[in-house]
C-alpha positions as CSV (number, residue, x, y, z in Angstrom):
1,M,-26.4,-29.5,53.2
2,K,-29.4,-27.5,52.2
3,V,-28.9,-23.7,52.6
4,Y,-31.6,-21.0,52.2
5,F,-30.1,-17.6,51.7
6,D,-32.9,-15.9,49.9
7,N,-34.8,-14.5,52.8
8,A,-35.3,-11.1,51.1
9,A,-37.5,-12.9,48.6
10,T,-39.5,-14.7,51.3
11,T,-38.9,-16.2,54.8
12,P,-39.9,-19.5,56.3
13,L,-43.2,-19.5,58.2
14,D,-42.6,-19.4,62.0
15,P,-44.3,-22.4,63.6
16,E,-45.9,-20.2,66.3
17,V,-47.5,-18.2,63.5
18,F,-48.9,-21.3,61.9
19,E,-50.4,-22.4,65.3
20,V,-52.5,-19.2,65.6
21,M,-53.6,-19.5,62.0
22,K,-54.8,-23.1,62.2
23,P,-58.1,-22.5,64.1
24,L,-59.0,-19.9,61.5
25,M,-58.4,-22.4,58.7
26,L,-60.3,-25.3,60.3
27,D,-62.8,-24.2,63.0
28,M,-63.5,-20.5,62.7
29,Y,-64.8,-20.5,59.2
30,G,-67.5,-17.8,59.4
31,N,-67.6,-14.9,57.0
32,P,-66.4,-11.9,59.0
33,S,-69.0,-9.7,57.4
34,S,-71.8,-11.9,58.6
35,T,-73.7,-10.7,61.7
36,H,-74.3,-14.1,63.2
37,A,-72.1,-15.6,65.9
38,H,-69.9,-17.5,63.5
39,G,-69.2,-14.2,61.6
40,R,-68.7,-12.1,64.7
41,E,-66.2,-14.5,66.2
42,V,-64.0,-14.2,63.1
43,R,-64.5,-10.4,62.9
44,T,-63.1,-10.0,66.4
45,K,-59.9,-11.8,65.3
46,I,-59.4,-9.4,62.4
47,E,-59.9,-6.3,64.7
48,Y,-57.6,-7.8,67.3
49,A,-54.9,-8.2,64.7
50,R,-55.4,-4.7,63.5
51,R,-55.0,-3.3,67.0
52,T,-51.9,-5.5,67.5
53,V,-50.3,-4.1,64.3
54,A,-51.3,-0.5,65.2
55,E,-49.9,-0.8,68.8
56,L,-46.6,-2.2,67.6
57,L,-46.2,0.6,65.1
58,N,-47.4,3.3,67.5
59,T,-50.4,4.4,65.5
60,V,-54.2,3.9,65.6
61,P,-56.1,0.9,64.3
62,A,-58.1,3.2,61.9
63,E,-54.9,3.8,59.9
64,I,-54.2,0.1,59.2
65,F,-55.7,-1.5,56.1
66,F,-55.0,-5.1,55.3
67,T,-54.0,-5.9,51.7
68,S,-52.8,-8.9,49.7
69,G,-49.2,-7.8,50.2
70,G,-46.6,-5.1,49.7
71,T,-47.2,-4.7,45.9
72,E,-50.9,-3.9,46.4
73,A,-50.1,-1.6,49.2
74,D,-47.6,0.4,47.2
75,N,-49.9,0.6,44.2
76,T,-52.8,1.8,46.4
77,A,-50.7,4.5,48.1
78,I,-49.3,5.9,44.8
79,N,-52.4,5.7,42.7
80,G,-54.6,6.8,45.6
81,M,-52.6,10.0,46.1
82,V,-52.5,10.9,42.4
83,N,-56.2,10.4,42.0
84,A,-57.5,11.9,45.3
85,Y,-55.1,14.9,45.5
86,D,-54.5,15.7,41.8
87,V,-50.8,15.1,42.3
88,K,-48.9,16.0,39.1
89,H,-45.3,15.3,40.2
90,I,-43.6,12.3,41.8
91,I,-40.1,12.3,43.3
92,T,-38.5,8.9,43.5
93,T,-35.3,7.0,42.7
94,S,-34.2,4.7,39.9
95,I,-33.7,1.7,42.3
96,E,-37.1,1.4,43.8
97,H,-38.8,-2.0,43.9
98,H,-40.9,-2.6,40.7
99,A,-44.1,-2.4,42.8
100,V,-43.2,1.3,43.0
101,G,-41.1,1.9,39.8
102,H,-43.6,0.2,37.4
103,T,-46.6,2.0,39.0
104,V,-44.9,5.4,38.6
105,D,-43.9,4.5,35.0
106,K,-47.6,3.6,34.2
107,L,-48.8,6.9,35.6
108,V,-46.2,8.7,33.4
109,E,-47.3,6.7,30.4
110,L,-50.9,7.7,31.0
111,G,-49.9,11.4,31.2
112,K,-51.0,11.8,34.8
113,V,-47.7,12.8,36.3
114,K,-44.2,13.8,35.6
115,T,-41.3,12.2,37.5
116,S,-38.0,13.4,38.9
117,Y,-35.3,11.0,40.1
118,V,-33.1,11.8,43.1
119,E,-29.4,11.4,42.3
120,L,-27.6,8.4,44.0
121,D,-24.0,7.7,44.9
122,A,-22.2,4.4,44.1
123,Q,-23.7,2.8,47.3
124,G,-27.3,3.8,46.5
125,H,-27.5,6.7,49.0
126,L,-29.6,9.7,48.2
127,N,-28.1,13.1,47.3
128,M,-30.2,14.9,50.0
129,D,-29.3,18.3,48.5
130,H,-30.8,17.2,45.2
131,L,-33.9,15.9,47.0
132,E,-34.3,19.3,48.6
133,E,-33.9,21.1,45.3
134,L,-36.6,18.9,43.7
135,L,-39.0,19.5,46.6
136,K,-38.4,23.3,46.3
137,N,-39.1,23.3,42.6
138,N,-42.1,21.0,42.6
139,P,-44.7,21.8,45.2
140,N,-47.4,19.3,46.1
141,S,-45.2,16.4,45.0
142,L,-45.5,12.8,46.1
143,V,-42.2,11.5,47.4
144,T,-41.9,7.7,47.1
145,I,-38.6,6.4,48.4
146,M,-38.0,3.0,50.0
147,H,-36.6,2.6,53.5
148,A,-34.0,0.0,52.6
149,N,-33.2,-1.5,49.2
150,N,-34.2,-5.1,48.7
151,E,-31.3,-6.0,46.5
152,I,-28.3,-4.1,47.9
153,G,-29.4,-3.4,51.5
154,T,-28.6,0.3,51.5
155,K,-30.9,2.1,54.1
156,N,-32.3,5.5,53.7
157,D,-32.9,8.0,56.5
158,I,-36.7,8.1,56.2
159,E,-36.9,10.4,59.3
160,K,-34.9,13.1,57.5
161,I,-36.7,12.5,54.2
162,G,-40.1,12.8,56.0
163,E,-39.1,16.0,57.7
164,M,-37.9,17.5,54.4
165,A,-41.0,16.4,52.6
166,T,-43.2,18.0,55.3
167,E,-41.2,21.2,55.2
168,Y,-42.0,21.6,51.5
169,G,-45.6,20.5,51.6
170,A,-45.1,17.1,50.0
171,T,-46.6,13.7,50.8
172,F,-44.2,10.9,51.7
173,H,-44.8,7.2,50.9
174,S,-42.1,4.7,51.8
175,D,-41.9,1.1,50.7
176,T,-40.9,-0.4,54.1
177,V,-41.4,-4.0,53.1
178,Q,-37.8,-5.0,53.7
179,T,-37.5,-3.2,57.1
180,M,-40.9,-4.0,58.6
181,G,-40.4,-6.5,61.4
182,H,-36.6,-6.0,61.3
183,F,-36.5,-2.3,62.5
184,K,-38.9,-0.5,64.8
185,H,-41.2,2.0,63.2
186,D,-42.7,4.8,65.4
187,L,-45.4,6.2,63.1
188,K,-46.6,8.9,65.4
189,S,-43.2,10.6,65.2
190,L,-42.4,9.7,61.6
191,N,-43.4,12.2,58.9
192,C,-44.4,9.4,56.5
193,Q,-48.1,9.2,55.5
194,F,-47.9,5.8,53.8
195,V,-45.9,2.8,54.9
196,V,-46.4,-0.9,53.9
197,G,-45.7,-4.3,55.2
198,A,-45.8,-7.9,53.8
199,A,-46.1,-10.7,56.3
200,H,-43.9,-13.2,54.4
201,K,-40.8,-10.9,54.8
202,F,-40.9,-11.5,58.6
203,H,-41.8,-15.1,58.9
204,G,-45.6,-14.7,58.3
205,P,-47.8,-16.1,55.6
206,K,-47.6,-15.1,51.9
207,G,-50.5,-13.3,50.3
208,V,-51.2,-10.8,53.1
209,G,-49.8,-7.3,54.0
210,F,-51.0,-3.9,55.1
211,L,-51.0,-0.3,54.2
212,R,-50.8,2.4,56.8
213,V,-52.7,5.5,55.6
214,C,-52.2,8.5,57.8
215,N,-55.5,10.0,58.9
216,S,-54.4,13.3,57.3
217,R,-54.8,11.7,53.9
218,K,-58.1,10.5,52.5
219,I,-57.6,8.4,49.5
220,G,-60.5,6.6,47.7
221,R,-61.6,3.0,47.6
222,F,-58.8,0.5,46.9
223,I,-61.0,-2.2,45.4
224,E,-64.6,-1.9,44.4
225,G,-67.0,-4.4,46.0
226,G,-68.4,-4.8,49.5
227,G,-67.9,-2.7,52.6
228,Q,-64.8,-4.5,53.9
229,E,-61.9,-2.6,55.4
230,R,-64.1,0.3,56.5
231,N,-65.6,0.5,53.0
232,R,-62.2,1.0,51.3
233,R,-61.2,-2.5,50.0
234,G,-64.0,-4.8,48.9
235,G,-63.6,-8.6,49.2
236,T,-63.8,-11.1,51.9
237,E,-60.8,-10.8,54.1
238,N,-57.9,-13.2,54.2
239,V,-58.6,-13.9,57.9
240,Y,-56.0,-16.5,58.7
241,G,-53.4,-14.5,56.8
242,I,-54.3,-11.3,58.7
243,V,-54.1,-13.2,62.1
244,G,-50.8,-14.7,61.0
245,L,-49.4,-11.3,60.0
246,A,-50.2,-9.8,63.4
247,K,-48.6,-12.7,65.2
248,A,-45.5,-12.6,63.1
249,L,-45.0,-8.9,63.6
250,E,-45.6,-9.4,67.4
251,L,-42.9,-12.1,67.5
252,A,-40.5,-9.9,65.4
253,Y,-40.8,-7.0,67.8
254,A,-40.5,-9.2,70.9
255,H,-37.2,-10.7,69.7
256,M,-35.9,-7.9,67.4
257,D,-32.6,-7.1,69.1
258,E,-31.7,-10.8,69.5
259,H,-32.4,-11.6,65.9
260,R,-30.6,-8.5,64.6
261,N,-27.5,-9.4,66.6
262,H,-27.6,-13.0,65.3
263,V,-28.2,-12.0,61.6
264,Q,-25.6,-9.2,61.6
265,S,-23.0,-11.6,63.0
266,L,-23.7,-13.9,60.0
267,K,-23.4,-11.1,57.5
268,D,-20.1,-10.0,59.1
269,R,-18.9,-13.5,59.1
270,M,-19.6,-13.9,55.4
271,I,-18.0,-10.6,54.5
272,E,-14.8,-11.6,56.5
273,K,-14.6,-15.0,54.9
274,L,-15.2,-13.7,51.3
275,R,-12.5,-11.1,51.7
276,A,-10.1,-13.8,53.0
277,N,-10.8,-16.1,50.0
278,F,-11.2,-13.6,47.2
279,S,-8.6,-10.9,46.7
280,D,-10.8,-8.8,44.4
281,I,-14.3,-9.1,45.9
282,Q,-16.7,-6.2,45.7
283,F,-19.8,-5.5,47.8
284,N,-22.7,-3.7,46.2
285,G,-24.4,-1.1,48.4
286,D,-23.6,0.0,51.9
287,I,-22.4,-2.7,54.3
288,N,-22.0,-0.4,57.3
289,P,-24.3,-1.9,60.0
290,E,-25.5,1.6,60.9
291,S,-26.8,2.4,57.4
292,S,-27.6,-0.9,55.8
293,L,-30.2,-3.7,56.0
294,Y,-28.6,-6.4,58.1
295,T,-30.4,-9.2,56.4
296,V,-29.0,-8.5,52.9
297,L,-25.5,-8.8,51.4
298,N,-25.0,-8.2,47.7
299,V,-21.6,-9.5,46.3
300,S,-19.9,-9.0,43.0
301,F,-17.3,-11.7,42.3
302,P,-14.2,-11.2,40.2
303,P,-14.6,-12.0,36.5
304,H,-14.5,-15.7,36.0
305,E,-15.6,-18.2,33.3
306,N,-18.2,-19.6,35.8
307,N,-19.8,-16.3,36.7
308,G,-22.7,-16.7,34.3
309,M,-23.5,-20.1,35.9
310,L,-22.8,-19.1,39.5
311,L,-26.4,-19.2,40.8
312,F,-27.0,-22.5,39.0
313,S,-23.8,-23.9,40.5
314,L,-24.8,-22.8,44.0
315,D,-28.2,-24.4,43.5
316,I,-26.6,-27.7,42.5
317,N,-24.7,-27.5,45.8
318,G,-27.9,-27.0,47.7
319,I,-27.5,-23.3,48.2
320,S,-30.5,-21.0,47.4
321,A,-29.5,-17.4,46.7
322,S,-30.6,-14.9,44.0
323,G,-29.4,-12.4,41.5
324,G,-31.8,-9.7,42.7
325,S,-35.5,-9.2,43.4
326,A,-37.6,-12.4,43.1
327,C,-40.1,-10.2,41.2
328,S,-37.6,-9.9,38.4
329,S,-37.1,-13.6,38.0
330,G,-36.7,-14.6,34.4
331,A,-35.7,-11.1,33.3
332,N,-32.6,-10.9,31.1
333,T,-31.9,-7.2,31.3
334,G,-29.8,-7.4,34.5
335,S,-30.7,-5.8,37.8
336,H,-32.1,-2.3,37.5
337,V,-30.7,-1.7,41.0
338,L,-27.1,-2.6,40.1
339,N,-27.5,-0.6,36.8
340,G,-28.8,2.3,38.9
341,I,-25.7,2.5,41.0
342,K,-23.5,1.8,38.0
343,A,-22.1,-1.5,39.3
344,D,-19.5,-3.2,37.1
345,P,-21.5,-5.1,34.4
346,N,-18.7,-7.6,33.9
347,R,-19.2,-9.0,37.4
348,Q,-22.1,-11.1,38.4
349,G,-23.9,-9.8,41.5
350,I,-25.3,-12.4,43.9
351,R,-27.7,-11.5,46.8
352,F,-27.4,-13.5,50.0
353,S,-30.1,-12.7,52.5
354,F,-30.3,-14.1,56.0
355,S,-32.9,-14.8,58.7
356,K,-33.2,-15.8,62.3
357,Y,-33.0,-19.4,61.2
358,S,-29.7,-19.0,59.3
359,T,-26.5,-20.4,60.8
360,A,-22.8,-19.9,60.9
361,E,-22.3,-23.4,59.5
362,E,-24.4,-22.4,56.5
363,V,-22.2,-19.3,55.9
364,D,-19.0,-21.4,56.1
365,Y,-20.4,-24.1,53.7
366,T,-21.5,-21.4,51.2
367,V,-18.1,-19.7,51.1
368,E,-16.4,-23.1,50.8
369,K,-18.5,-24.0,47.8
370,L,-18.0,-20.5,46.2
371,V,-14.2,-21.1,46.4
372,E,-14.6,-24.5,44.7
373,I,-16.9,-23.1,42.0
374,L,-14.6,-20.1,41.2
375,S,-11.3,-22.0,41.3
376,P,-8.8,-21.7,39.9
377,V,-8.0,-18.1,40.8
378,A,-10.3,-15.7,38.9
379,V,-8.8,-14.3,35.7
């Protein structure tokens, strides 16, 4: 059996998404910046996609800018605010995705900003009192805190964070890559000036995403070049990617409750079976359905001689999982997220992440193979 449990890294492309992309790959090949009929035909597809995304997120098309993905969108929001508004202080956490964490580190290295890190508990939840204290003591800050952690699944209350940031005059950017397409976002009621999406996290194509820039924030050009994306991001648009993104988000919203119930049932099933088979199992992050990302389950197995080879052993058995963010592949320093919540360093953490295509049979097979790999009983 082949099992794919690395959907937090990327998801399979939905066939319906591919079908709407094909004409843009084969037949509608005009440059959308051209004024002739071929170009105008393609331009209408981009603007229809922009309207679709805006309507789903309850905002206006003028606030949606298409990018190459979540990393570019995060970089643009953070650097754009620092440069356009002379921001000198950033409030963040130690467990942000590297698209945020490394961007902030670079700004500190260049001497442009100082940084404060919000205290976290053992599940990765924010100390909201500490966040408020940091906001009080550092006016005109940029708050950059993710909606849900990509490695451990702990979800933050971005509504409350946004309200607090607004109260103290801060700007709020949230990396919403893992929740976009899995939870509904009402941007008109959310006090969050920057949110991001990456199509391949919700069964769209790789290499395309978007940044929502609230009309109250006017940041500079993202990429120098032509006048694309309302003169903010130069370069010919990834047209079929943009169209695919909009279709994938549309499908995600249309079937969100159905898919959430299905995926949550798989996560619950794996938790139950792991507990039944391993007396000393630990789960990293919050696993409460009300305060966690239903697509992600991070597990620390009891110390065992096979721990160091666990991912390899799973792969040999046809099971694809990960030790953390795909963007950290090859790193030998351990997960910065697990380090950030002070998880037991003697236990190997494995991230299983599910999608609408995952099945109960795959969960059962995976647990069965884990029992085989980690037998005899862990010592």
